[in-house]
Steps between C-alpha positions, in 0.01 A plus 500: 500500500182309565385353827375181339627177653711277284344184363809295579426220744789451741342232721666160510174310546474425130833313515346245739282368218567129419633605161810635678558205736767346276683833503488511880633143521783594264588808703497292818726236344747765385502657848577160653772435243662832587564368851710206379881509500664601173654155440157337510361768267782432253423127517130563437591726208730238354230231516237732352736610224587144401134398510387790283792435265359153435132596496518807271722424198346783295596759761847347523544547125381862518738574788791340314431710189472819708830431677672426168374828356598704806838335554625368165849428636381245759 
């Protein structure tokens, strides 16, 4: 074994760079959402699901094809 220090940087200072601020905001939003009651979370999920269903028709088509291939009897 060698006594050389590893070159891996384990400090968190680099994650305070402005490039990561959107990530920190997202983590904070998810932490706040985790405090909400389950009924409200289901309502938020329902609204997001319906909105994305309308906004992303290409993804909807891909999901439909995948479900048909995985479950042909549905």
